[in-house]
DOKOL-426857 format. One line per field, with one value per residue (C-alpha): residue number from 0; x, z, y negated. Coordinates in Angstrom, 1 decimal. Each point is the difference from the previous one (the first is absolute). Example, Ala and Ser with C-alpha at 12.3 -4.5 7.8 and 13.67 -1.06 7.14 Angstrom:
BEGIN
num = c(0  1)
east = c(12.3  1.4)
up = c(7.8  -0.7)
north = c(4.5  -3.4)
This chain:
BEGIN
num = c(0  1  2  3  4  5  6  7  8  9  10  11  12  13  14  15  16  17  18  19  20  21  22  23  24  25  26  27  28  29  30  31  32  33  34  35  36  37  38  39  40  41  42  43  44  45  46  47  48  49  50  51  52  53  54  55  56  57  58  59  60  61  62  63  64  65  66  67  68  69  70  71  72  73  74  75  76  77  78  79  80  81  82  83  84  85  86  87  88  89  90  91  92  93  94  95  96  97  98  99  100  101  102  103  104  105  106  107  108  109  110  111  112  113  114  115  116  117  118  119  120  121  122  123  124  125  126  127  128  129  130  131  132  133  134  135  136  137  138  139  140  141  142  143  144  145  146  147  148  149  150  151  152  153  154  155  156  157  158  159  160  161  162  163  164  165  166  167  168  169  170  171  172  173  174  175  176  177  178  179  180  181  182  183  184  185  186  187  188  189  190  191  192  193  194  195  196  197  198  199  200  201  202  203  204  205  206  207  208  209  210  211  212  213  214  215  216  217  218  219  220  221  222  223  224  225  226  227  228  229  230  231  232  233  234  235  236  237  238  239  240  241  242  243  244  245  246  247  248  249  250  251  252  253  254  255  256  257  258  259  260  261  262  263  264  265  266  267  268  269  270  271  272  273  274  275  276  277  278  279  280  281  282  283  284  285  286  287  288  289  290  291  292  293  294  295  296  297  298  299  300  301  302  303  304  305  306  307  308  309  310  311  312  313  314  315  316  317  318  319  320  321  322  323  324  325  326  327  328  329  330  331  332  333  334  335  336  337  338  339  340  341  342  343  344  345  346  347  348  349  350  351  352  353  354  355  356  357  358  359  360  361  362  363  364  365  366  367  368  369  370  371  372  373  374  375  376  377  378  379  380  381  382  383  384  385  386  387  388  389  390  391  392  393  394  395  396  397  398  399  400  401  402  403  404  405  406  407  408  409  410  411  412  413  414  415  416  417  418)
east = c(-27.1  0.7  0.3  -3.6  -1.7  1.8  -1.2  -3.5  0.0  1.0  -2.4  -3.0  1.9  0.1  -2.9  -2.5  -0.4  -0.6  -2.2  -2.1  -0.7  -0.3  -2.4  -1.4  0.3  -2.5  -2.8  0.2  0.3  -0.8  -1.8  -3.2  -2.4  1.6  -3.0  -2.3  -0.1  0.9  2.1  3.2  1.8  -2.3  1.7  3.2  -1.2  -3.3  1.4  -2.7  -3.2  1.8  0.4  -3.5  -0.7  2.0  -1.9  -3.3  -1.0  0.6  -3.4  -0.5  3.1  -0.9  -3.7  2.4  2.0  -3.1  -1.0  3.2  1.0  -3.4  -1.9  3.7  3.3  3.4  0.5  3.2  2.4  -1.8  -4.0  -2.5  -3.6  -3.1  -3.1  -2.8  -2.5  1.4  3.1  -1.4  -1.7  2.7  2.3  -2.1  -1.8  2.7  1.2  3.4  0.6  0.9  1.2  3.2  3.1  -1.1  -1.7  2.9  0.5  -3.2  0.2  -0.9  3.0  2.2  -1.9  -1.7  -3.6  -2.6  0.5  3.1  0.5  0.3  -2.8  2.7  3.1  2.4  2.2  1.4  2.5  -0.5  3.7  -0.7  2.3  1.1  -2.4  0.0  -2.5  2.0  2.3  -1.6  -3.5  -2.0  2.4  -1.6  -3.4  -0.1  1.6  -2.2  -3.5  1.8  0.5  -3.3  -1.3  1.7  -2.3  -3.2  2.0  0.9  -3.9  -1.3  3.0  -1.6  -3.4  1.2  2.2  -3.3  -2.0  2.9  -0.5  -3.4  -0.7  -0.1  -4.0  -0.6  -1.6  -1.5  2.5  2.5  3.0  -2.4  -1.1  3.7  1.1  -2.5  0.3  3.5  -0.8  2.2  0.3  1.5  -2.5  1.5  2.0  3.7  1.9  1.9  -3.2  -1.6  3.4  0.0  -3.4  0.3  0.2  -3.2  -1.5  1.1  -1.3  -3.8  -0.8  1.4  -0.4  -3.5  -0.8  -0.3  1.3  -1.4  -3.0  0.2  1.6  -3.2  -2.3  2.0  -0.6  -3.6  -0.2  2.0  -1.9  -3.7  1.5  0.7  -3.0  -2.9  -2.9  1.4  0.1  -3.5  -1.0  2.1  -1.2  -3.2  -0.2  2.0  -2.4  -3.2  0.9  1.5  -2.6  2.9  3.7  -0.7  -1.6  3.5  2.0  0.2  -2.8  -3.0  -0.6  3.9  0.5  -2.9  1.3  1.3  1.3  2.6  1.4  0.3  1.4  2.5  1.1  0.6  2.4  1.4  0.6  1.3  1.8  1.7  0.4  3.8  2.0  3.1  0.5  -1.1  2.9  -0.5  2.5  0.1  0.7  1.9  0.7  0.6  -1.4  -3.4  -1.3  0.8  3.1  -1.1  -3.5  1.0  -1.0  -1.4  -1.5  -2.3  1.1  3.5  2.3  1.8  3.1  1.4  0.9  -2.0  -2.3  -3.4  -2.5  -2.9  -0.8  -3.5  0.3  1.0  -3.1  -2.2  0.7  0.4  -2.7  -0.3  -2.6  -0.5  -0.9  0.6  2.5  0.9  -3.3  -2.5  -3.0  -0.8  -3.4  1.9  -0.5  -4.0  -0.3  -0.2  1.5  2.7  1.1  0.9  2.2  1.5  0.9  2.4  2.4  -1.1  2.8  -0.1  2.9  -0.3  -3.2  -2.9  -3.2  1.6  -0.4  -2.3  -3.0  -1.5  2.5  -0.7  -3.3  -0.2  1.9  -2.1  -3.0  1.1  1.8  0.3  3.1  1.2  3.3  1.4  0.7  2.5  3.7  -0.3  -2.9  2.3  2.1  0.5  -0.8  2.1  0.7  0.4  3.4  1.5  3.3  -0.9  -2.5  -1.1  -1.8  -1.4  -3.5  -1.8  -3.0  2.3  1.2  3.4  1.7  4.2  1.3  0.8  -0.9  -3.2  -1.1  0.6  -1.9  -0.9  -3.1  -2.7  -0.6  -4.3  -2.1  -2.5  -2.9  -2.5  -3.5  -2.5  -3.3)
up = c(-85.1  1.3  4.2  -0.3  -1.5  2.3  2.3  -0.4  -1.1  3.3  1.9  -2.0  0.7  3.8  1.0  -2.8  -1.1  3.6  1.0  -2.8  0.6  3.4  -0.6  -2.7  2.3  2.8  -2.7  -0.9  3.0  3.4  -1.0  2.1  -3.1  -2.6  0.3  -1.8  -3.9  -2.0  -2.3  0.2  -0.2  3.2  2.0  0.3  -1.1  0.1  -3.2  -1.5  1.1  -0.1  -4.1  -0.3  2.2  -2.4  -2.7  1.4  0.2  3.1  0.8  -3.2  0.5  3.6  -1.3  -2.8  2.5  2.3  -3.5  -0.1  3.8  1.3  3.1  2.2  -1.6  0.5  -1.6  1.3  3.1  2.5  -1.7  0.2  -2.5  0.8  -1.7  2.1  1.9  3.2  -0.3  -0.6  3.1  2.1  -1.7  1.0  2.4  2.6  2.3  0.1  -3.9  -0.3  -3.2  -1.7  -0.5  -3.7  1.0  0.6  -3.3  -1.5  0.5  -3.3  0.5  2.8  3.1  3.4  -0.2  1.5  -2.6  -0.1  3.8  1.5  2.5  3.2  0.4  0.0  3.2  -1.1  -3.1  -2.2  -0.7  -4.4  -2.6  -2.4  -3.3  -3.2  0.5  3.1  -2.9  -0.9  -0.6  2.6  -0.8  -3.7  0.8  1.7  -2.8  -2.3  2.0  0.3  -3.8  -0.8  2.3  -0.9  -2.3  2.7  2.4  -2.3  -0.6  4.0  1.0  -2.6  1.7  3.3  -0.6  -1.1  2.9  2.5  -2.0  1.2  3.9  2.3  0.1  -3.8  -0.1  1.9  -0.7  1.1  0.6  1.6  2.4  0.6  0.6  2.5  2.0  0.1  2.1  -2.4  0.4  -2.8  -3.3  -2.0  1.1  -0.6  -2.9  2.7  1.3  -3.6  -1.2  3.4  -1.1  -3.5  0.1  2.1  -2.3  -3.9  1.6  1.5  -3.4  -2.5  1.4  2.6  -1.1  -3.9  -2.3  1.4  -0.4  -3.4  -0.9  0.9  -1.7  -3.3  -0.1  0.8  -2.6  -2.3  0.2  -0.3  -2.8  -1.6  1.4  -1.0  1.3  4.1  -1.2  -1.3  3.5  1.9  -1.3  0.4  3.3  0.6  -1.7  1.1  3.6  0.1  -1.4  0.4  0.7  3.2  1.4  -0.6  3.3  2.6  1.3  -0.5  -3.5  -1.4  2.5  -2.3  -3.0  -0.7  -2.9  0.2  3.2  -1.7  -3.3  2.9  1.6  -3.4  -1.0  3.1  -0.2  -3.9  0.2  3.9  0.7  1.1  -1.4  2.8  1.9  4.2  1.2  3.4  2.9  3.5  2.5  2.7  2.0  3.6  0.4  -1.2  -0.3  0.8  -2.0  0.4  -2.1  -3.7  -2.6  -2.4  -3.6  -2.3  2.4  -0.7  3.3  -1.2  1.0  1.8  -1.9  -2.7  -1.8  -1.3  -2.0  -2.4  -2.8  -0.6  -3.6  -0.1  2.8  -2.0  -2.9  1.7  -2.1  3.5  1.2  -3.1  -2.8  -4.0  2.0  -2.5  -1.2  1.1  1.7  2.5  0.3  2.4  2.4  0.0  1.4  4.0  0.4  -2.5  1.4  3.1  -0.9  -2.8  2.7  1.9  -2.9  -0.9  2.2  -1.8  2.2  0.9  -1.8  0.4  0.6  -0.2  -3.4  -0.6  -2.0  0.0  -2.1  -3.0  0.8  -0.4  -3.1  -1.7  1.1  -1.9  -3.4  -1.9  -1.2  -2.6  -1.1  -2.6  -3.4  -2.3  1.7  2.9  1.4  0.6  2.4  3.7  -1.5  -0.9  -3.6  -1.2  -2.1  3.7  0.1  3.7  -0.3  3.6  -1.7  -3.5  1.6  -1.7  2.3  3.2  1.5  0.6  3.1  0.3  3.2  2.4  3.7  -1.6  -3.4  -2.9  -3.5  -3.2  -0.8  -1.0  -2.9  0.3  -1.8  2.8  -0.8  2.4  -0.1  -2.3  2.5)
north = c(19.0  -3.3  -0.4  -1.1  2.3  2.5  -1.6  -0.3  3.8  0.7  -2.3  1.7  3.5  -0.5  -2.4  -0.5  3.6  1.4  -2.5  0.3  3.7  -0.2  -2.5  2.6  2.6  -1.6  -1.1  3.6  2.2  -2.3  -3.2  0.0  -0.3  2.2  2.5  -2.7  0.2  -3.6  -1.1  0.9  -3.0  -1.2  2.1  -2.9  -3.0  -2.2  -1.1  2.0  -1.7  -3.6  0.9  0.6  -3.0  -1.9  0.8  -0.7  3.6  1.2  1.4  1.4  2.2  0.5  1.5  2.6  0.8  1.1  1.9  1.9  1.1  -0.2  -1.9  -0.8  -0.9  -1.6  -3.6  -0.7  1.4  -1.1  -0.4  2.1  -0.7  1.8  0.0  1.7  -1.5  1.8  -1.5  -3.4  0.8  1.3  -3.2  -2.9  1.3  1.2  -2.6  0.9  -1.1  -3.4  -1.6  1.4  -1.9  -0.1  -3.3  -1.6  -0.3  -0.8  -3.9  -1.9  -2.2  1.3  -1.7  1.5  0.2  2.2  2.3  1.3  -0.4  3.3  0.4  0.2  0.2  3.0  0.2  3.7  0.4  2.8  1.4  1.0  1.4  -2.5  -0.1  -1.8  -2.3  -1.9  -1.3  -2.7  1.0  -1.9  -3.3  0.8  0.3  -3.1  -2.0  1.7  -1.4  -3.4  -0.1  0.9  -2.1  -3.8  -0.8  -0.2  -1.7  -2.8  -0.1  0.2  -2.6  -2.1  0.8  -0.7  -3.2  -1.8  1.3  -1.6  -3.1  -0.7  -0.6  3.0  -0.7  -1.2  4.0  2.6  2.8  2.0  -2.4  -2.9  3.4  1.1  -3.7  -0.5  3.6  -0.5  -3.7  -2.2  -4.1  -0.2  -0.5  3.7  2.7  -0.1  1.0  2.6  1.3  0.5  2.1  2.1  1.2  0.1  4.1  0.0  -2.6  1.5  3.6  -1.4  -2.4  2.9  3.4  0.0  -3.7  0.6  2.6  3.1  -1.6  -1.5  3.8  1.3  -2.5  0.5  3.4  -0.3  -2.2  2.4  3.1  -2.1  -1.0  3.0  2.0  -2.1  2.1  -0.1  -3.8  -0.3  1.8  -2.2  -3.0  0.4  1.4  -3.4  -2.3  1.9  -0.1  -3.5  -2.5  -2.9  -0.3  -1.5  2.8  2.4  -0.1  3.1  1.5  2.6  -0.8  -0.2  3.5  1.6  -0.3  3.6  -0.5  -2.6  1.5  3.1  -1.2  -2.1  3.4  1.9  -3.1  0.5  3.6  0.1  -3.4  -0.3  -3.4  1.2  2.5  -0.5  2.9  -0.6  2.6  1.0  1.6  0.9  -1.8  0.9  -3.4  0.4  3.9  -2.0  3.4  3.5  1.2  3.5  -0.8  0.6  -3.1  2.7  -1.2  1.6  3.3  -0.8  -0.6  -3.3  -0.6  -3.2  -2.8  1.2  -2.4  1.0  -1.3  0.5  -2.0  -1.7  0.4  3.5  1.3  -2.2  2.1  3.1  2.8  2.0  -3.5  -1.8  2.3  -1.5  -2.3  -2.3  -0.7  -3.0  1.4  -2.5  2.4  2.4  -2.8  -0.1  3.9  -0.7  3.9  -0.2  -3.6  0.8  2.4  -1.9  -2.7  2.6  -0.5  -3.9  -1.9  -3.1  -1.3  -3.4  -1.4  2.9  -1.7  -3.7  -0.6  -2.8  2.0  -4.0  -1.1  3.0  -0.9  -3.3  0.5  2.4  -2.5  -2.7  1.5  3.2  1.3  2.9  1.0  -2.6  1.4  1.8  0.3  -2.3  1.7  2.6  -1.4  1.4  3.5  2.9  0.8  3.4  -1.7  -0.7  1.5  0.5  2.7  -0.4  -3.1  1.5  -0.2  -2.9  -0.4  0.0  -3.5  0.0  -0.3  -1.5  0.9  -2.3  -1.0  -1.1  1.6  -2.2  0.2  -1.8  -1.1  0.7  -2.2  -0.2  -3.0  -1.3  -1.9  -1.8  2.8  -0.8  0.6)
């Protein structure tokens, strides 16, 4: 045996093996979350969730895990996923619950914005045992988000450069308003100022400003194209309610379109605008709240430093609240008594009533639409031949995990209305 091999063997025997054993003993015997069920590997590393996130199916795996482990399970060394209305209210209505540390790695390109900025700065650091999740995992997440975003950044840069080339007041848009409010003497905002606010701008234009809305609208048209009866009812409601397209605007008439609202709500339920995990954890800064009062979620006392979440896709497919959960049934929202119960678990998270009903109404006032014929028309739905069995339902609009739900298709035939 060579000297280098002997040295390596001694190092492994005296350092690495004892360290590995001590970490294993801690997680099996002393870890405060050891009593929660979940995948064994998730006790030690967040790589379990990252693996499925990279495959853009974390929401599907989370749903599957909840079926296996129950209404709460452990998804990482310091992460618990819940799937009940009680937990939903415990987490998101508790003033002590602030954004979890996971938000720091949710940036589209590693820059700070309203999404990934933690609500309050923490003054006290928690001494934690080493976990495999700390070995490059967070940098990997940021790199992955940036890689996915490069193409969109190029397009957005081109749009911005085109606008900046025009005078400040050439258009009544966000750029002109921002420049005016900033009290600038110069004709345009400087490149340095624009670069400083790039993260905020990309967040506003992608997530709340466009991607969530486009995701919802495409889901609406996908399901209408595959459910002719619902399509006919909605078209009839819109075209009899509004004699002219110019009359379609916010107000009593639009609010009275019950089929329209029911269909949009059902699409927000079955095809959520965001599949991401809105992690929360207990805020303990400066004893803002009494340290003697435990943070309880779903009947479980949550140890300090633990992140908790309710995934919107999972709770809106929970059979306890939504029967026949994968079926497109807008009529479930038309029963007023039943609707009130359903809305307790609805949680659109960041879109809700803001969906522009007038966009759907105006489209269907002007146009007829149907599913494209042949193979092209299958785009957007699942496939019985899919390797991922969670994507086998042909009539389910397939979502791909990300900060905002991504999708393919649908392919539709759109024609101008005949009457």
